[in-house]
DRENZA-474643 format. One line per field, with one value per residue (C-alpha): residue number from 1; residue in one letter; x, y, z. Coordinates in Angstrom, 1 decimal, padded with zeros to 4 digits. Layout:
BEGIN
seq: c(NUM  ...) .
type: c(A  ...) .
u: c(X  ...) .
v: c(Y  ...) .
w: c(Z  ...) .
This chain:
BEGIN
seq: c(1  2  3  4  5  6  7  8  9  10  11  12  13  14  15  16  17  18  19  20  21  22  23  24  25  26  27  28  29  30  31  32  33  34  35  36  37  38  39  40  41  42  43  44  45  46  47  48  49  50  51  52  53  54  55  56  57  58  59  60  61  62  63  64  65  66  67  68  69  70  71  72  73  74  75  76  77  78  79  80  81  82  83  84  85  86  87  88  89  90  91  92  93  94  95  96  97  98  99  100  101  102  103  104  105  106  107  108  109  110  111  112  113  114  115  116  117  118  119  120  121  122  123  124  125  126  127  128  129  130  131  132  133  134  135  136  137  138  139  140  141  142  143  144  145  146  147  148  149  150  151  152  153  154  155  156  157  158  159  160  161  162  163  164  165  166  167  168  169  170  171  172  173  174  175  176  177  178  179  180  181  182  183  184  185  186  187  188  189  190  191  192  193  194  195  196  197  198  199  200  201  202  203  204  205  206  207  208  209  210  211  212  213  214  215  216  217  218  219  220  221  222  223  224  225  226  227  228  229  230  231  232  233  234  235  236  237  238  239  240  241  242  243  244  245  246  247  248  249  250  251  252  253  254  255  256  257  258  259  260  261  262  263  264  265  266  267  268  269  270  271  272  273  274  275  276  277  278  279  280  281  282  283  284  285  286  287  288  289  290  291  292  293  294  295  296  297  298  299  300  301  302  303  304  305  306  307  308  309  310  311  312  313  314  315  316  317  318  319  320  321  322  323  324  325  326  327  328  329  330  331  332  333  334  335  336  337  338  339  340  341  342  343  344  345  346  347  348  349  350  351) .
type: c(X  X  X  X  X  X  X  X  X  X  X  X  X  X  X  X  X  X  X  X  X  X  X  X  X  X  X  X  X  X  X  X  X  X  X  X  X  X  X  X  X  X  X  X  X  X  X  X  X  X  X  X  X  X  X  X  X  X  X  X  X  X  X  X  X  X  X  X  X  X  X  X  X  X  X  X  X  X  X  X  X  X  X  X  X  X  X  X  X  X  X  X  X  X  X  X  X  X  X  X  X  X  X  X  X  X  X  X  X  X  X  X  X  X  X  X  X  X  X  X  X  X  X  X  X  X  X  X  X  X  X  X  X  X  X  X  X  X  X  X  X  X  X  X  X  X  X  X  X  X  X  X  X  X  X  X  X  X  X  X  X  X  X  X  X  X  X  X  X  X  X  X  X  X  X  X  X  X  X  X  X  X  X  X  X  X  X  X  X  X  X  X  X  X  X  X  X  X  X  X  X  X  X  X  X  X  X  X  X  X  X  X  X  X  X  X  X  X  X  X  X  X  X  X  X  X  X  X  X  X  X  X  X  X  X  X  X  X  X  X  X  X  X  X  X  X  X  X  X  X  X  X  X  X  X  X  X  X  X  X  X  X  X  X  X  X  X  X  X  X  X  X  X  X  X  X  X  X  X  X  X  X  X  X  X  X  X  X  X  X  X  X  X  X  X  X  X  X  X  X  X  X  X  X  X  X  X  X  X  X  X  X  X  X  X  X  X  X  X  X  X  X  X  X  X  X  X  X  X  X  X  X  X  X  X  X  X  X  X  X  X  X  X  X  X  X  X  X  X  X  X) .
u: c(-006.4  -003.2  000.2  001.6  004.3  006.2  007.7  009.6  009.6  012.8  012.2  013.2  011.6  010.8  006.7  003.3  003.4  001.1  004.1  005.4  008.2  007.0  008.6  010.7  013.3  010.9  013.7  013.8  010.3  008.6  009.4  006.0  004.3  001.6  -002.1  -004.7  -006.6  -003.0  -002.4  000.7  001.0  004.2  004.5  007.7  007.0  008.7  011.8  011.1  012.7  010.3  007.6  008.2  008.3  005.1  003.2  004.9  002.6  -000.3  000.0  000.3  -003.1  -003.2  -004.5  -001.4  -002.0  000.8  002.0  004.2  005.6  007.4  009.6  009.3  011.5  011.5  013.4  012.8  014.5  012.5  014.3  013.0  009.0  006.2  003.2  -000.2  -002.7  -002.2  -000.6  -001.3  002.2  003.9  002.8  -000.7  -002.3  -004.1  -002.8  000.0  004.0  006.9  010.1  013.2  014.2  011.5  013.7  010.5  011.5  008.8  008.7  006.1  005.8  003.1  001.5  000.2  -001.7  -002.5  -004.9  -006.0  -009.8  -009.7  -007.0  -008.2  -009.2  -007.2  -007.6  -005.0  -005.0  -002.6  -002.3  000.3  001.5  003.2  006.0  006.2  009.3  010.1  012.4  011.4  014.2  014.2  016.7  013.1  012.0  013.0  015.9  019.0  021.5  020.9  018.6  015.8  014.7  011.9  011.4  007.3  007.0  004.2  003.0  000.1  -002.0  -002.5  -005.3  -006.0  -006.7  -008.1  -008.0  -009.3  -007.3  -008.5  -006.8  -009.1  -007.0  -004.1  -001.0  -000.5  001.8  000.2  -001.2  000.1  -001.6  -004.3  -004.6  -007.9  -007.7  -010.3  -009.3  -010.5  -008.7  -010.2  -009.3  -008.1  -005.5  -005.1  -006.9  -004.7  -007.4  -008.1  -004.4  -003.1  000.1  002.7  005.4  009.2  009.0  012.3  011.7  008.0  008.8  009.3  005.5  005.0  002.1  001.8  001.4  001.5  -000.6  -000.9  -003.6  -005.4  -009.1  -011.1  -012.1  -010.8  -011.7  -008.5  -009.0  -006.6  -004.7  -001.6  -000.1  002.8  004.4  007.1  010.1  012.5  014.7  013.0  009.5  008.2  004.6  003.2  000.5  -002.0  -004.1  -006.8  -007.7  -010.6  -010.9  -014.5  -015.5  -015.8  -017.1  -015.2  -016.3  -012.8  -010.4  -008.8  -005.5  -006.5  -008.3  -012.5  -013.5  -014.3  -016.1  -016.5  -015.7  -012.7  -011.8  -008.6  -007.5  -007.8  -004.6  -003.6  -000.6  001.0  004.5  006.3  009.1  011.3  012.5  015.1  015.3  019.4  019.1  016.9  016.5  017.9  016.0  016.1  013.8  014.0  010.8  009.3  006.6  004.8  001.3  -000.5  -002.3  -005.4  -005.9  -007.8  -010.5  -012.2  -015.4  -016.4  -019.5  -020.7  -017.7  -015.4  -011.6  -008.9  -005.9  -002.8  000.2  -001.8  -001.2  002.0  003.5  005.7  008.1  010.1  012.9  013.2  015.4  014.4  015.3  014.0  015.8  014.1  015.6  013.3  010.6  008.3  010.2  011.8  013.0  011.9  014.1  013.6  015.4  013.9  015.1  012.9  012.9  010.4  010.5  007.3  008.8  010.5  014.5  014.8  012.5  013.6  011.8) .
v: c(-013.6  -012.5  -012.6  -012.2  -009.6  -009.9  -006.9  -007.1  -004.0  -003.0  000.5  003.2  006.4  008.8  008.4  007.2  009.3  009.5  009.3  007.0  007.5  008.0  009.2  007.7  007.8  009.2  008.2  005.2  005.1  006.4  007.3  007.5  009.4  011.7  010.6  013.0  013.7  014.7  011.8  010.1  006.7  004.5  002.3  000.4  -001.6  000.5  -000.5  -003.2  -000.1  002.2  000.1  -000.3  003.2  003.5  001.0  002.3  005.4  003.8  005.1  001.1  -000.4  -003.8  -006.7  -008.5  -009.2  -007.7  -008.8  -006.6  -008.4  -005.7  -004.5  -001.2  -000.2  003.3  004.8  008.0  009.5  012.1  014.0  016.0  014.9  015.0  013.9  013.6  012.3  010.4  011.3  010.4  008.9  006.7  006.9  006.6  006.3  008.1  008.5  011.0  009.8  012.3  011.4  012.7  010.7  008.5  005.8  003.9  001.2  000.1  -003.2  -003.9  -006.7  -006.4  -007.9  -005.2  -006.6  -005.0  -006.0  -003.9  -004.2  -002.3  -000.2  002.6  001.0  -000.7  -002.5  -002.3  -003.7  -004.0  -006.4  -005.4  -007.0  -004.5  -005.0  -002.0  -001.4  001.8  002.5  005.3  007.0  009.8  011.3  011.8  014.1  011.9  009.7  011.8  011.4  008.5  007.7  005.4  002.9  000.9  -000.5  -001.9  -003.9  -005.4  -006.5  -007.8  -007.4  -003.9  -001.9  -003.3  -000.5  -001.0  001.5  001.8  004.1  005.8  007.4  010.5  011.5  010.3  012.0  014.4  016.7  019.7  017.9  015.4  011.7  012.8  009.4  009.6  007.1  006.6  004.2  002.8  001.7  -000.6  -000.6  -004.5  -003.5  -002.7  000.2  002.9  003.6  002.4  001.7  001.8  002.6  001.7  003.6  002.8  001.8  003.6  006.9  008.6  011.0  007.5  006.2  004.4  002.6  -001.3  -001.9  -000.4  -000.3  -001.4  000.2  003.8  002.0  003.9  004.0  006.4  007.2  008.5  010.4  012.1  012.7  012.2  014.2  012.8  014.1  013.0  015.9  013.8  012.2  012.3  012.2  014.3  013.9  015.2  014.4  015.6  013.7  014.0  011.5  012.1  009.4  008.8  009.4  006.3  005.0  003.2  001.4  003.2  006.1  006.6  005.2  005.9  002.8  002.4  002.9  005.9  005.1  008.0  009.1  009.6  012.3  011.7  014.8  014.2  014.8  016.8  015.6  016.7  015.5  016.2  014.3  013.0  009.9  009.0  005.4  005.0  001.3  -001.5  -002.7  000.3  002.9  006.3  008.6  012.1  012.6  015.0  014.7  016.5  015.9  018.1  016.2  018.3  018.2  015.1  015.6  013.1  013.7  012.4  012.8  015.1  017.4  017.8  018.6  019.0  016.4  018.6  017.9  015.9  018.1  017.5  018.0  015.8  016.4  013.2  014.0  010.2  008.2  005.7  003.1  000.0  -003.0  -005.7  -009.2  -010.6  -009.8  -010.8  -009.7  -006.8  -005.0  -001.6  000.5  003.8  005.7  008.1  011.2  013.2  017.3  018.5  017.6  014.9  012.8  009.7  010.3  007.5  005.1  002.1  -000.1) .
w: c(-029.1  -030.7  -029.7  -026.2  -025.3  -022.0  -020.6  -017.6  -015.8  -013.1  -012.0  -009.6  -008.7  -006.0  -004.6  -006.0  -008.6  -012.6  -014.6  -017.3  -019.5  -022.9  -026.4  -028.7  -032.2  -034.8  -037.4  -036.5  -035.7  -038.4  -042.3  -043.3  -045.6  -044.9  -046.8  -048.1  -045.2  -043.0  -041.6  -040.5  -042.1  -040.8  -043.5  -041.8  -038.8  -036.0  -034.1  -031.0  -028.8  -030.4  -029.6  -026.2  -025.3  -027.3  -025.2  -022.2  -022.9  -023.9  -027.7  -028.9  -030.2  -031.1  -030.2  -028.5  -025.1  -022.8  -019.4  -017.6  -013.9  -012.1  -009.3  -007.6  -004.7  -003.1  -000.5  001.6  004.8  007.2  009.9  012.4  011.7  014.4  012.4  013.2  011.3  008.2  004.7  001.2  000.7  002.7  006.2  005.6  009.3  012.3  015.5  016.8  016.2  017.4  015.8  015.3  011.8  009.8  007.2  004.6  002.5  000.2  -002.3  -004.7  -006.7  -009.0  -012.3  -015.1  -018.1  -021.2  -024.1  -027.4  -028.0  -031.1  -033.1  -030.7  -027.6  -024.9  -021.6  -018.9  -015.0  -012.7  -009.1  -006.8  -003.9  -001.3  001.7  003.8  006.4  008.7  011.1  013.8  015.8  018.2  021.0  023.1  025.9  028.5  026.7  027.6  024.5  023.6  021.1  020.6  017.8  016.7  013.5  011.9  008.8  007.3  003.9  001.8  -001.6  -002.3  -004.1  -007.5  -010.7  -014.3  -017.0  -020.4  -022.9  -026.3  -028.6  -029.6  -032.2  -034.1  -035.1  -038.4  -039.6  -037.8  -034.5  -032.0  -031.2  -028.3  -026.3  -023.4  -020.4  -017.4  -014.5  -011.2  -008.0  -005.7  -002.1  -001.7  000.4  004.1  004.7  007.1  009.5  013.3  013.1  016.6  018.2  020.5  023.0  023.3  026.8  027.1  025.3  025.6  023.0  020.6  019.2  016.8  014.6  015.2  011.4  008.3  005.4  002.1  000.6  000.9  001.9  -000.5  -003.9  -006.4  -009.9  -012.6  -015.4  -018.1  -021.8  -023.2  -026.1  -028.3  -031.2  -033.6  -033.7  -035.7  -034.3  -030.8  -029.6  -026.6  -025.0  -022.3  -019.9  -017.5  -015.0  -012.2  -009.2  -007.6  -004.1  -002.9  001.0  002.1  006.3  008.6  011.8  013.7  012.4  016.0  016.9  020.5  022.6  022.2  018.6  016.9  013.6  011.2  007.4  005.6  002.5  001.4  -000.5  -004.8  -006.8  -009.5  -011.8  -014.9  -016.5  -019.8  -021.0  -024.4  -025.4  -028.1  -030.0  -029.7  -031.9  -032.9  -029.4  -026.9  -025.8  -023.5  -022.0  -019.9  -017.9  -015.4  -013.2  -010.7  -008.4  -006.0  -003.5  -001.7  001.9  003.4  005.7  008.1  009.5  013.5  015.3  012.2  012.8  009.7  010.2  007.7  008.7  009.0  006.8  004.5  001.1  -001.0  -003.5  -005.0  -008.2  -009.7  -012.7  -014.2  -016.2  -018.1  -020.4  -022.5  -024.1  -025.9  -025.7  -028.2  -030.1  -027.4  -024.2  -023.6  -020.2  -019.1  -016.4  -014.7  -011.8  -010.2  -008.0  -005.8  -006.6  -003.3  000.1  000.2  -002.5  -002.3  -002.3  -004.9  -006.4  -008.9  -011.3) .
C-alpha cells in the first residue's frame, strides 16, 4: 500500500467555498533540469514543506495513503435579517424568520483520506461530523424595547464526498502543471427541508427553526481544474470549479403544519481562486490566496408550480492566510485563517 502520511488540519475560514491554499517555494522545491521534451525534472527530493503544499493542492501524486483529521470552525454575525425560504450557506431551512440578529457557530470535525492510484491519479474521501449552534435575537413588533433571544443547536454526520484528481499535463518550462478533478457529494447529513419553526411566546416577531441541518439533502457532482507554475522562489496557482446539484423530491418542504411534498433544485455554483505560497525552510511554508464562489438561486416545485427562492443566491469571497509545518517525515500540521470579504461569506473561519 505504501507509506502512510498524516496531516493534522486546523483551519479558519469563511464559508463553504472551494478553496485550497496552494503554492510553494520553488527554490527549495525544484532544482530541476529540463529534459529534451521540455518537462521539468525534479532530481532532488522536495522538502517536507513543499510536499505538504503540493499535497493540499492535489498536485503531489504518489502511492502514499494520506490521513487528514481536521477541525474547522466558522462564525457569522448577521444583523437585520428577514429570512424567507432557505439559504445554501449558514441557514438552510424552509420557513419564515423575522429577526434583527443571527449569530451562527459551525464546528466541523472531519477525516479526509487520499491515496495515489498511479503517479497521475489520486482518490480522495471526506467524512464530516457537523455541530451547529445559532442564536436569534429580535426586539419584535410587540415586545417593546426588550430583546428576545432563542438558541437552536444540532449535530450529526454531514454530507460525505469522494473525488478523483488526475494530472493532465506535467509542468514544463513553458506551461504549468494542469490537474483536473471530478467528485460526488452524497446527502448523508440531515436535510434542511420540512423543518418546523417555533415562535417566542413573548415576541411574535421572533420565529426560529426547531432544528438545524447538517447537510444539503441532495446529490451533487463537482468538477474543476487547477494550474500551478513554479516562479522561483515561489509557486503560483489558480483554480476553477463547478458544482451541479441534482433536483430531489421530498415528502415535506414546508415549515407550516401539514406535509407539503415537493421538489427542491438547489442553485448550482461556480468557484474560482488564485494564490501563491513560499517554502520558508525545510519544514515551514506560508500561503496567501483568494477564492470566490457564486451560488445561483434555488427553486422549489409544489403542485406543479415552480418558484425561485428569494435570497438563496450568494456571492462568497474569502481571503485566506495559510501555513504548513512538518513535525516529522510522516506528520504535518496544516492551518488556515479565512476572512470574509463579501456580505454572504462568514465573518471568520478557522481550520
